[in-house]
Backbone as CSV, one residue per row, in Angstrom:
resi,resn,N_x,N_y,N_z,CA_x,CA_y,CA_z,C_x,C_y,C_z
1,MET,34.376,60.611,134.691,34.100,61.707,135.587,34.415,61.259,137.024
2,ARG,35.168,62.050,137.764,35.543,61.724,139.139,34.542,62.325,140.128
3,TYR,34.294,61.577,141.177,33.372,61.988,142.224,34.082,61.994,143.575
4,THR,33.602,62.839,144.464,34.030,62.815,145.858,33.039,61.944,146.615
5,VAL,33.542,60.988,147.371,32.694,60.072,148.131,32.691,60.509,149.597
6,VAL,31.483,60.735,150.135,31.305,61.173,151.518,30.381,60.176,152.215
7,TRP,30.805,59.709,153.360,29.960,58.832,154.173,29.236,59.709,155.187
8,LEU,27.901,59.722,155.136,27.119,60.488,156.099,27.334,59.921,157.507
9,LYS,27.084,60.738,158.513,27.331,60.348,159.909,26.672,59.020,160.246
10,ARG,25.441,58.843,159.817,24.720,57.587,160.101,25.462,56.400,159.510
11,ALA,25.917,56.530,158.279,26.643,55.444,157.618,27.979,55.186,158.311
12,GLN,28.642,56.240,158.752,29.903,56.075,159.484,29.666,55.296,160.775
13,ASP,28.600,55.643,161.470,28.269,54.959,162.722,27.935,53.490,162.470
14,GLU,27.179,53.222,161.410,26.830,51.840,161.073,28.080,51.040,160.718
15,LEU,28.971,51.646,159.934,30.210,50.972,159.552,31.062,50.683,160.789
16,ALA,31.150,51.628,161.688,31.924,51.423,162.916,31.347,50.270,163.728
17,GLU,30.043,50.211,163.848,29.387,49.128,164.591,29.657,47.775,163.942
18,ILE,29.561,47.718,162.630,29.858,46.470,161.906,31.303,46.060,162.158
19,TRP,32.221,47.017,162.054,33.644,46.722,162.224,33.945,46.231,163.641
20,ILE,33.356,46.894,164.647,33.591,46.511,166.041,33.151,45.075,166.289
21,ASN,32.036,44.674,165.698,31.478,43.342,165.934,31.979,42.280,164.960
22,ALA,32.805,42.666,164.002,33.238,41.735,162.959,34.301,40.763,163.458
23,ARG,34.235,39.566,162.934,35.276,38.583,163.196,36.459,38.825,162.270
24,HIS,36.168,39.350,161.081,37.200,39.581,160.073,37.229,41.077,159.743
25,ARG,37.817,41.839,160.623,37.843,43.290,160.473,38.567,43.729,159.201
26,ASN,39.570,42.983,158.800,40.292,43.350,157.574,39.373,43.308,156.361
27,ALA,38.451,42.364,156.327,37.508,42.258,155.208,36.563,43.452,155.179
28,ILE,36.149,43.912,156.341,35.268,45.082,156.415,36.011,46.321,155.932
29,ALA,37.226,46.506,156.423,38.025,47.664,156.015,38.313,47.632,154.515
30,ALA,38.640,46.466,153.987,38.933,46.341,152.555,37.697,46.635,151.718
31,ALA,36.531,46.186,152.164,35.293,46.437,151.426,34.952,47.927,151.433
32,ALA,35.123,48.586,152.578,34.849,50.033,152.655,35.791,50.799,151.733
33,TYR,37.038,50.413,151.703,38.009,51.053,150.807,37.628,50.815,149.345
34,ALA,37.238,49.579,149.025,36.840,49.241,147.651,35.624,50.058,147.221
35,ILE,34.692,50.278,148.133,33.515,51.099,147.838,33.951,52.514,147.479
36,ASP,34.816,53.089,148.295,35.303,54.447,148.020,35.953,54.529,146.641
37,VAL,36.829,53.610,146.349,37.545,53.620,145.065,36.575,53.412,143.910
38,HIS,35.670,52.464,144.072,34.724,52.123,143.002,33.805,53.302,142.658
39,LEU,33.364,54.033,143.678,32.416,55.119,143.459,33.065,56.427,143.016
40,GLN,34.370,56.517,143.055,35.051,57.740,142.629,34.956,57.958,141.122
41,SER,34.645,56.921,140.387,34.591,57.006,138.931,33.214,56.601,138.423
42,ASP,32.553,57.493,137.699,31.250,57.199,137.077,30.247,56.588,138.060
43,ALA,30.100,57.220,139.197,29.270,56.695,140.279,27.819,56.458,139.878
44,ALA,27.294,57.281,138.992,25.879,57.161,138.606,25.586,55.867,137.854
45,THR,26.607,55.183,137.405,26.417,53.922,136.676,26.674,52.706,137.556
46,LYS,27.032,52.917,138.810,27.392,51.815,139.706,26.189,51.352,140.508
47,GLY,26.174,50.074,140.815,25.102,49.510,141.612,23.787,49.476,140.855
48,VAL,22.703,49.367,141.606,21.362,49.320,141.027,20.482,50.361,141.703
49,GLU,19.567,50.914,140.945,18.637,51.902,141.492,17.571,51.180,142.303
50,VAL,17.353,51.636,143.547,16.317,51.043,144.392,15.119,51.959,144.531
51,SER,15.329,53.238,144.329,14.262,54.224,144.238,14.872,55.456,143.596
52,GLU,14.032,56.390,143.215,14.562,57.562,142.529,15.588,58.277,143.404
53,GLY,16.792,58.395,142.873,17.858,59.088,143.581,18.624,58.252,144.581
54,LEU,18.260,56.988,144.742,18.925,56.117,145.704,19.364,54.836,145.016
55,ARG,20.633,54.501,145.181,21.205,53.316,144.546,21.768,52.390,145.622
56,GLN,21.912,51.119,145.272,22.481,50.121,146.175,23.686,49.490,145.505
57,LEU,24.725,49.249,146.295,25.941,48.625,145.795,26.411,47.605,146.817
58,SER,26.790,46.433,146.339,27.342,45.405,147.221,28.836,45.280,146.983
59,ALA,29.561,45.232,148.077,30.993,44.939,148.078,31.190,44.014,149.280
60,PRO,30.923,42.724,149.072,30.937,41.787,150.203,32.181,41.956,151.076
61,PRO,31.960,42.001,152.361,30.746,41.657,153.097,29.814,42.843,153.387
62,LEU,29.955,43.949,152.652,29.116,45.121,152.888,28.150,45.385,151.738
63,ARG,27.049,46.063,152.079,26.082,46.561,151.100,25.735,47.985,151.521
64,ILE,25.753,48.904,150.573,25.486,50.309,150.899,24.322,50.850,150.089
65,LEU,23.728,51.919,150.610,22.784,52.749,149.881,23.456,54.094,149.694
66,PHE,23.376,54.638,148.486,24.040,55.902,148.212,23.266,56.713,147.198
67,SER,23.555,58.016,147.184,22.966,58.918,146.201,24.106,59.618,145.469
68,VAL,23.796,60.080,144.264,24.795,60.717,143.413,24.276,62.070,142.957
69,SER,25.115,63.078,143.099,24.818,64.396,142.551,25.815,64.652,141.430
70,ASP,25.344,64.490,140.184,26.234,64.686,139.034,26.719,66.126,138.948
71,ASP,25.843,67.083,139.251,26.227,68.499,139.171,27.387,68.826,140.104
72,ASP,27.350,68.238,141.305,28.392,68.495,142.304,29.519,67.456,142.252
73,ARG,29.305,66.404,141.458,30.239,65.271,141.412,30.488,64.734,142.815
74,LEU,29.362,64.496,143.500,29.390,64.069,144.895,28.571,62.806,145.077
75,VAL,29.136,61.854,145.808,28.445,60.631,146.204,28.291,60.678,147.704
76,GLU,27.065,60.443,148.191,26.809,60.375,149.622,26.377,58.963,149.974
77,VAL,27.175,58.309,150.806,26.813,56.982,151.309,25.897,57.219,152.506
78,ALA,24.657,56.749,152.362,23.638,57.042,153.374,23.489,55.945,154.412
79,ALA,23.741,54.693,154.021,23.560,53.574,154.941,24.469,52.429,154.528
80,VAL,24.839,51.621,155.509,25.673,50.443,155.235,25.180,49.297,156.105
81,ARG,25.163,48.122,155.509,24.751,46.887,156.204,25.700,45.771,155.814
82,GLU,25.666,44.706,156.567,26.416,43.529,156.156,25.639,42.849,155.041
83,ALA,26.361,42.425,154.007,25.701,41.807,152.842,25.290,40.393,153.147
């Protein structure tokens, strides 16, 4: 099942801040791209559940929190941090 991956404004801002301050910007960009690709397929099975409706996924050097709506086939990335 394919999903649309959307980064919420807060997550976009966090990712931008990480990228601006990164020594290895290519690694940050590659990890963000890998997250998008990884979550496009069977997103509800990816990462680990941290609370009901919220999952965590690591793609070093990043770690994200995301939610999945199976009915809408939508993934929302809510937060991103350096792993």
